[in-house]
N, C-alpha and C positions, 0 to 999 in steps of 0.2 A: 314117690317119689313123679317128678313129672318125666311124662318120655318127648323124650328130642328126636327132631331127625337124624336121617341118617345119612353122613356124610362118607360119600366113598372117594378115595384120588387114584388113578393110577397111572403107576410115572418105572418106566426102566427098571419091568420083571418086579413089580413090588405096588402091593396093593392093601390100601389104609384106610380102612372103616371106622368111623367112631360115632358109637350109640350110647347113648344115658349115661356119659363119664367114662365109659370103654370106649379104648381104643386097640384095635388089632392090628397087625400089622404084619403082614405074608409076602414073603422074599426067598424068591431060589425054591419053593414048597416047605417051609418053615414060617411057623405064624408062632406071632411072642403077642400077649396079651399086654397092655400099658391098661391100671386106672389108676383114679384117683387125681393127685392132682401134677400128676406126668404127663397122665393124659391130657389135661386140661393146658398143660403151657406144650407138650407135640400138636395138637392141634391149634390152639393161638399160634405155632411157629409156620404150621404151613398152611393158615391163612394167612398170614402176614406175607411166605414166600409167594406165594398166589398173585396175594395182592402188588408186586414190587413187579414177578415179571410181568403182569398185566399195564403196569405204571410203564414199566420198561418199552412193553410193546408202541404202548401210545407216544412216546417221546421220540421213539424211532422213526413213527408215522408223523408225528406236527416237525420232527427235521426235516422228514425227506418233502414232508409242505411245503415248508422255508425256501427251502432250496429250490424247488418248481418258482414256487412268486420271488427270492429274487431277481431267478431266470428273465420271466416277463416280464416282470418292471424293470429291470435292468437290457438286458443283452435285447431282448427285443427292439427296443425304443433307439437303442446302439446303434443295430442293422439298419435299424430305418432310416438313420441320419445321412448315416455314412453313404446309402445305398440314393440318398437328395441331392447329397453334397457329390456325387460320379453323378448324377444327370442335370447337373446346374456346370461343372467345370466341363461338361463335354466327354468325359470319356467314359468308354465302350468296357 
């Protein structure tokens, strides 16, 4: 049997360790050992959940940057045009 790396996750008083197809979940001092296909499913679910959290963070950053870009692209030139109109019309 090949040895796999240890994967450790800690989240809200829960520690999850996965090694060699055996997943150990420690929560509130109680330890649960998950083996076999359930361990693989649990590990895959944790990896998918982590990937989704990273994707959500990336989506939030991309949304923020889009709003900033739209402000730079629309609002700043509009302010400049209004200022130029005021200068041309002589309003102070």
